[in-house]
C-alpha positions as CSV (number, residue, x, y, z in Angstrom):
1,M,14.7,2.7,5.8
2,T,17.8,2.9,3.6
3,R,20.3,3.9,6.3
4,W,21.1,0.3,7.2
5,L,21.6,-0.7,3.6
6,P,25.3,0.5,3.1
7,L,26.3,-1.1,6.4
8,Y,24.5,-4.3,5.5
9,L,26.2,-4.5,2.1
10,R,29.6,-4.0,3.6
11,S,29.1,-6.4,6.5
12,R,28.0,-9.1,4.2
13,R,30.8,-8.4,1.7
14,I,28.2,-8.1,-1.1
15,T,30.2,-5.4,-2.8
16,I,33.0,-8.0,-3.4
17,A,30.8,-11.0,-4.1
18,V,28.7,-9.3,-6.9
19,P,31.6,-8.5,-9.2
20,V,33.0,-12.0,-8.7
21,S,29.6,-13.5,-9.6
22,L,29.3,-11.4,-12.7
23,A,32.9,-12.2,-13.6
24,A,32.0,-15.9,-13.6
25,I,29.2,-15.3,-16.1
26,G,31.6,-13.2,-18.2
27,A,34.2,-16.0,-18.1
28,V,31.7,-18.6,-19.4
29,M,30.6,-16.1,-22.1
30,T,34.1,-15.7,-23.3
31,L,34.9,-19.4,-23.4
32,W,31.6,-20.2,-25.1
33,S,32.0,-17.5,-27.8
34,R,35.4,-19.0,-28.7
35,W,34.6,-22.7,-28.6
36,G,30.9,-23.0,-28.6
37,D,29.2,-24.3,-31.8
38,S,26.2,-22.1,-31.4
39,L,25.2,-18.8,-29.9
40,R,22.7,-20.7,-27.7
41,V,24.5,-22.1,-24.7
42,H,23.8,-25.8,-24.0
43,P,21.3,-26.2,-21.2
44,S,23.8,-28.2,-19.2
45,V,26.4,-25.4,-19.5
46,A,23.8,-22.8,-18.6
47,A,22.9,-24.8,-15.4
48,L,26.5,-24.9,-14.4
49,T,27.0,-21.2,-15.2
50,L,24.0,-20.4,-12.9
51,L,25.7,-22.3,-10.1
52,F,29.1,-20.6,-10.8
53,A,27.4,-17.2,-10.6
54,L,25.5,-18.0,-7.4
55,A,28.4,-19.6,-5.5
56,P,30.3,-16.4,-4.7
57,L,27.0,-15.0,-3.2
58,I,26.4,-17.8,-0.8
59,P,28.8,-16.4,1.9
60,T,26.8,-13.2,1.9
61,L,23.7,-15.0,3.3
62,A,25.1,-15.0,6.8
63,G,26.9,-12.5,9.0
64,H,29.5,-13.0,11.7
65,D,27.2,-12.8,14.7
66,D,24.3,-15.3,14.7
67,E,22.9,-14.0,17.9
68,M,22.5,-10.5,16.6
69,E,20.5,-11.8,13.7
70,K,18.1,-13.4,16.0
71,T,17.1,-10.3,17.8
72,A,13.5,-9.2,17.4
73,A,14.5,-5.5,17.1
74,M,15.3,-5.9,13.4
75,P,13.0,-7.4,10.7
76,W,15.5,-10.1,9.8
77,P,13.1,-12.6,8.2
78,L,11.9,-10.1,5.6
79,R,15.5,-8.9,4.9
80,R,16.6,-12.5,4.5
81,V,13.8,-13.2,2.0
82,L,14.7,-10.1,0.1
83,H,18.4,-11.0,0.1
84,L,17.7,-14.5,-1.2
85,V,15.4,-13.2,-3.9
86,A,17.8,-10.4,-4.8
87,I,20.7,-12.8,-5.5
88,G,18.5,-14.9,-7.7
89,V,17.3,-11.9,-9.7
90,L,20.8,-10.5,-10.0
91,V,22.1,-13.7,-11.6
92,A,19.1,-14.0,-13.8
93,V,19.6,-10.4,-15.1
94,G,23.3,-11.1,-15.6
95,L,22.5,-14.1,-17.7
96,L,19.9,-12.2,-19.6
97,A,22.4,-9.4,-20.3
98,A,24.6,-11.9,-22.1
99,R,22.2,-11.4,-25.0
100,L,23.8,-8.1,-25.7
101,A,26.8,-10.1,-26.8
102,D,24.5,-12.5,-28.8
103,I,25.0,-15.3,-26.3
104,H,21.8,-16.9,-25.0
105,F,21.7,-18.9,-21.7
106,G,18.0,-19.6,-22.2
107,T,14.7,-17.9,-22.4
108,S,13.5,-15.3,-19.9
109,G,11.2,-17.9,-18.4
110,Q,13.9,-20.5,-18.0
111,L,16.3,-18.1,-16.4
112,A,13.8,-16.8,-14.0
113,R,12.6,-20.3,-13.0
114,N,16.1,-21.7,-12.7
115,S,17.6,-18.7,-10.8
116,L,14.9,-18.5,-8.2
117,G,14.6,-22.3,-7.9
118,L,18.3,-22.7,-7.3
119,S,18.4,-19.8,-5.0
120,G,15.7,-21.6,-2.9
121,L,17.8,-24.7,-2.9
122,I,20.8,-22.7,-1.7
123,G,18.6,-21.1,1.0
124,L,17.7,-24.6,2.2
125,G,21.4,-25.5,2.3
126,V,22.3,-22.4,4.3
127,A,19.5,-23.1,6.8
128,A,20.5,-26.8,7.2
129,L,24.3,-26.7,6.8
130,G,25.4,-23.1,7.1
131,T,27.1,-21.0,4.3
132,T,30.3,-23.1,4.4
133,H,28.6,-26.3,3.2
134,A,25.4,-24.9,1.7
135,S,26.5,-25.5,-1.9
136,I,27.0,-29.3,-1.4
137,I,23.4,-30.2,-2.3
138,A,23.3,-27.7,-5.2
139,I,26.6,-29.0,-6.6
140,I,25.5,-32.6,-6.5
141,W,22.1,-31.9,-8.1
142,V,23.3,-29.4,-10.7
143,G,26.3,-31.5,-11.6
144,W,24.1,-34.6,-12.1
145,Q,21.7,-32.6,-14.2
146,A,24.5,-31.2,-16.3
147,I,25.6,-34.8,-17.1
148,A,22.3,-36.6,-17.4
149,G,20.0,-33.7,-18.1
150,G,18.0,-33.1,-21.3
151,P,14.6,-31.7,-22.3
152,G,11.5,-33.7,-22.3
153,G,10.6,-37.1,-20.9
154,P,8.0,-38.2,-18.4
155,A,7.0,-35.9,-15.6
156,W,9.2,-37.5,-13.0
157,Q,12.2,-37.1,-15.3
158,Q,11.4,-33.4,-15.9
159,S,11.0,-32.9,-12.2
160,L,14.5,-34.4,-11.4
161,L,16.1,-32.6,-14.3
162,W,14.2,-29.4,-14.0
163,L,17.1,-27.1,-14.7
164,T,17.5,-28.3,-18.3
165,Q,13.8,-28.3,-19.2
166,P,12.1,-25.7,-21.5
167,A,10.2,-22.8,-20.1
168,D,6.8,-24.5,-20.6
169,S,7.6,-27.6,-18.5
170,K,5.0,-27.7,-15.7
171,P,6.9,-30.3,-13.6
172,A,10.1,-28.2,-13.8
173,A,8.1,-25.1,-12.8
174,I,6.5,-26.9,-9.8
175,V,9.8,-28.2,-8.5
176,A,11.5,-24.8,-8.9
177,G,8.5,-23.1,-7.2
178,L,8.6,-25.6,-4.3
179,L,12.3,-25.2,-3.8
180,F,12.0,-21.4,-3.8
181,L,9.1,-21.4,-1.3
182,A,10.9,-24.0,1.0
183,G,14.2,-22.2,0.7
184,T,13.0,-18.8,1.5
185,S,10.9,-20.0,4.4
186,A,13.7,-22.0,5.9
187,Y,16.3,-19.3,5.4
188,A,13.9,-16.6,6.7
189,T,13.3,-18.4,10.0
190,R,16.8,-19.9,10.5
191,V,19.7,-18.3,8.8
192,S,22.1,-21.1,9.6
193,P,23.0,-23.6,12.3
194,P,24.6,-22.1,15.4
195,K,28.3,-21.6,15.1
196,P,30.7,-22.7,17.8
197,P,31.9,-19.8,19.9
198,N,35.5,-20.0,18.6
199,E,34.3,-19.7,15.0
200,T,32.2,-16.7,15.8
201,T,35.1,-15.0,17.5
202,M,37.4,-15.7,14.5
203,G,34.9,-14.4,12.1
204,Q,34.5,-11.2,14.0
205,A,38.3,-10.8,14.1
206,A,38.5,-11.2,10.4
């Protein structure tokens, strides 16, 4: 069961992406500790930090050979779901660990909801656009929420600005849950749009 794991980690460059992701969290922690006016990170900054931490992990969601990942000989759908869940959990744990330095990116419920919901949105992006452009939708939505977001308001507003809502917001939880379910389903069944043959060859050469 575990024999494939080291090869999988290397082929997806996960051993490089994870330190970069954690470094992004560390950079925001350092900046906030120096210039922030509170130990509690503003929800808008927390949302952007979540995106910064997930961004280096997006390229790991696809390999060089699309055809190989379509073979029925390997349980790819399950592995894809576990991979997507794992990056969300990793980032959530990294943000929670910031509490050791007395910096709070949100409650445990907020971080779990936002990490898994945004991971699902990224999964949708990978399935629809591929890893190269998967972050476009996430950047637009997160950026808009960082600018216009704030807790409370009517249900429709909490749904659109779900990343900046408190942990007990039901509309935010529903949106995050739907994004997670849709993202994992789409990514599990279609890792990315087919690559042109020349891009596949270049990727394998790299």
